[in-house]
Structure formats: structure tokens, C-alpha cells
C-alpha positions as CSV (number, residue, x, y, z in Angstrom):
1,Q,-22.8,-54.4,39.8
2,V,-20.6,-57.3,40.6
3,Q,-20.5,-58.9,44.1
4,L,-17.8,-61.3,45.2
5,V,-18.0,-63.7,48.2
6,E,-14.9,-65.6,49.2
7,S,-14.6,-68.8,51.3
8,G,-11.9,-71.2,52.3
9,G,-8.6,-70.4,53.7
10,G,-7.4,-71.1,57.2
11,L,-4.3,-72.8,58.6
12,A,-2.1,-75.3,56.9
13,Q,1.3,-76.8,57.6
14,T,4.3,-76.4,55.2
15,G,3.7,-78.7,52.2
16,G,0.0,-78.8,52.8
17,S,-2.9,-77.7,50.7
18,L,-5.9,-75.3,50.9
19,R,-8.6,-74.3,48.5
20,L,-10.2,-70.8,48.2
21,S,-13.5,-70.1,46.4
22,C,-14.8,-66.8,45.0
23,A,-18.4,-66.7,44.0
24,A,-19.3,-63.9,41.7
25,S,-22.7,-62.5,41.0
26,G,-23.8,-59.9,38.4
27,R,-24.9,-59.7,34.8
28,T,-21.4,-58.8,33.4
29,V,-19.3,-61.4,35.2
30,R,-18.5,-63.5,32.2
31,Q,-17.1,-60.4,30.4
32,Y,-14.2,-60.2,32.8
33,A,-11.5,-62.2,34.6
34,T,-11.4,-63.3,38.2
35,Q,-8.0,-62.7,39.7
36,W,-6.5,-63.6,43.1
37,F,-4.3,-61.2,45.0
38,R,-2.7,-61.5,48.4
39,Q,-1.5,-59.0,50.9
40,T,0.7,-59.1,54.0
41,P,0.9,-56.3,56.6
42,G,2.7,-53.2,55.3
43,N,2.9,-54.4,51.7
44,E,0.9,-53.8,48.6
45,R,-1.5,-56.4,47.2
46,E,0.4,-58.9,45.0
47,F,-1.1,-60.6,42.0
48,V,-1.3,-64.4,42.4
49,A,-3.4,-65.9,39.5
50,G,-6.2,-65.1,37.1
51,I,-8.7,-66.8,34.9
52,M,-10.6,-65.3,31.9
53,W,-14.2,-66.4,32.0
54,S,-14.8,-66.1,28.3
55,T,-11.9,-68.3,27.2
56,G,-10.8,-70.2,30.3
57,F,-7.3,-68.8,29.9
58,T,-5.3,-68.8,33.1
59,W,-2.1,-67.1,34.2
60,Y,0.1,-67.1,37.3
61,S,2.8,-65.2,39.2
62,K,6.2,-66.8,39.2
63,A,5.9,-67.2,42.9
64,V,3.0,-69.7,42.7
65,Q,3.1,-71.2,39.2
66,D,3.6,-75.0,39.4
67,R,2.1,-75.0,42.9
68,F,-1.3,-73.2,42.6
69,I,-4.1,-74.0,40.2
70,I,-6.9,-71.6,39.3
71,S,-10.1,-72.9,37.9
72,G,-13.6,-71.8,37.3
73,D,-17.2,-73.2,37.3
74,N,-18.7,-71.2,34.5
75,A,-22.3,-72.1,35.4
76,K,-21.8,-70.9,39.0
77,T,-19.3,-68.1,38.1
78,T,-17.3,-69.4,40.9
79,A,-13.5,-69.4,40.7
80,Y,-11.3,-71.7,42.8
81,L,-7.7,-71.4,43.8
82,Q,-6.2,-74.7,44.7
83,M,-3.0,-74.0,46.7
84,N,-0.5,-76.9,47.0
85,A,2.9,-77.3,48.5
86,L,2.2,-74.3,50.7
87,Q,5.1,-72.4,52.2
88,P,5.2,-69.9,55.1
89,A,5.8,-67.2,52.5
90,D,2.3,-67.9,51.2
91,T,0.9,-66.6,54.5
92,A,-1.3,-63.6,53.6
93,V,-4.8,-62.3,53.3
94,Y,-6.1,-63.5,49.9
95,Y,-8.5,-61.3,47.9
96,C,-10.4,-62.1,44.7
97,N,-11.0,-59.4,42.2
98,L,-13.3,-59.0,39.2
99,A,-13.6,-55.7,37.3
100,N,-13.6,-53.0,40.0
101,S,-15.0,-55.3,42.8
102,W,-13.1,-57.0,45.5
103,G,-14.0,-59.9,47.8
104,Q,-13.8,-59.4,51.6
105,G,-10.5,-61.3,51.9
106,T,-9.7,-64.6,53.6
107,Q,-6.7,-65.3,55.8
108,V,-4.3,-68.1,54.8
109,T,-1.7,-69.0,57.4
110,V,1.1,-71.6,56.7
111,S,3.0,-72.8,59.7
112,S,6.6,-74.0,59.5
């Protein structure tokens, strides 16, 4: 069974940066990908970025590519989401996902 623990997030100004972490535990972690999603009130969760543990391959939504960077520490099975050039539209609760497990969510608020 996979468990995910998120950290990071908080408040940033427009143009600022924040970093999120997602620590995964479980024997099958490296068979899957860690993905970040975000959600605003009344809306569905939106895909943000993903990283495949076995190959290091990464992919992004158009909304964040060129601004966000996903990376992973394979030894710690911890994924990071470096968020740069933040905009108020990036304000959301961010969740990490691996297989069928979800993190607890962390709030990111970007002030204008």
C-alpha cells in the first residue's frame, strides 16, 4: 500500500516561487509515476505535472510548462514540484497522486 505525505505550499506574490514535496512510501512506488494535480472550489482536479520513477520521464500541462519543474529523488522516492513565475491563477489546493493513492493536499495561494 502506498502512502503519500505532502509538504510545502503557502503564500507567494505574483512572480514568486514555491516548492512542494511529496514523499511516497511503499514497496511498489518505483513501478508508477507521481503526478501533481490541483483543485479550486467547485472545479474538478486538474493535472499539473508528472514524473515516471522508472525512467525519469516528465510531462506537464500547458498551463504550467516552462514555469513549473517536477523532479524526483529516487532514493527517497520523494517528488518535488518547483513552481516559478507564479500567477494568481495558480492558487489552488495541490495534491500528489501515485497509483490509487492521494496526498492530503496543500494550499498554494498567489497574491496579485
